[in-house]
C-alpha positions in Angstrom: 0.0 0.1 -0.1 1.5 3.4 -0.8 2.3 6.0 1.8 0.4 9.3 1.4 2.4 12.4 2.6 0.7 15.8 3.8 3.5 18.6 3.7 2.8 21.7 5.9 5.1 24.7 5.6 5.8 27.1 8.4 7.8 30.8 8.1 10.5 31.1 10.8 10.1 34.4 12.6 12.3 35.5 15.8 14.0 38.7 17.0 16.0 39.2 13.8 13.3 38.8 11.1 9.3 39.5 11.0 6.2 37.8 9.3 6.6 39.9 6.0 10.3 38.7 5.9 10.9 35.4 7.7 14.1 34.1 8.5 13.4 30.8 6.9 11.4 28.2 6.1 10.2 24.8 7.5 8.5 22.0 6.1 6.8 19.2 8.1 6.4 16.1 6.1 3.6 13.6 7.5 3.1 10.3 6.4 1.9 7.0 7.4 5.3 6.2 8.7 5.7 9.1 10.9 7.2 12.9 10.3 10.0 14.9 9.2 11.0 18.5 9.9 13.1 20.1 7.6 14.3 23.8 6.7 15.8 25.0 3.8 19.1 26.0 4.8 22.2 28.2 3.2 23.6 24.9 1.6 20.3 25.7 -0.8 18.7 22.1 0.1 16.2 20.9 2.6 17.6 19.5 5.8 16.2 17.7 8.9 15.8 20.2 11.7 14.8 20.0 15.4 13.5 23.4 15.8 9.8 22.9 15.0 9.6 19.9 17.6 11.8 22.0 20.1 9.0 24.7 19.6 6.4 22.5 20.3 8.2 21.0 23.5 8.3 24.8 25.0 11.2 26.6 23.2 10.0 29.6 22.0 12.9 31.4 20.8 11.2 31.6 17.2 7.6 31.6 16.3 6.3 29.3 13.1 3.7 30.7 11.2 1.8 28.1 8.9 2.0 29.4 5.5 1.3 28.2 2.1 3.5 26.5 -0.3 3.6 29.3 -2.6 4.8 31.8 0.4 7.3 28.7 1.2 8.6 28.8 -2.5 9.3 32.8 -2.5 11.4 32.5 0.8 13.1 29.5 -0.7 14.1 32.0 -3.8 14.7 34.9 -1.3 17.4 32.5 0.4 18.7 31.2 -2.7 19.2 35.0 -3.9 20.6 35.7 -0.6 23.5 32.8 -0.9 24.2 33.1 -4.7 24.1 37.0 -4.7 21.6 37.0 -7.7 19.1 39.0 -8.8 
């Protein structure tokens, strides 16, 4: 039986960023087998992160706002431009 997946995206907001200019983006991929949280990093790839899990357990260093996939893609492109120096 194939595993279905649901992906939810979150903007990361902390003291150095805002809801309009989030510091980063996380996606939570939930499958029948469990879940995996990944952040889009300055390595320009999605990598595992404990940030959302840590937040759910009481660490309030950052806030996480659920966003659409389109919003997540815009944040990813902004990070790509920042890292590569592109337009």
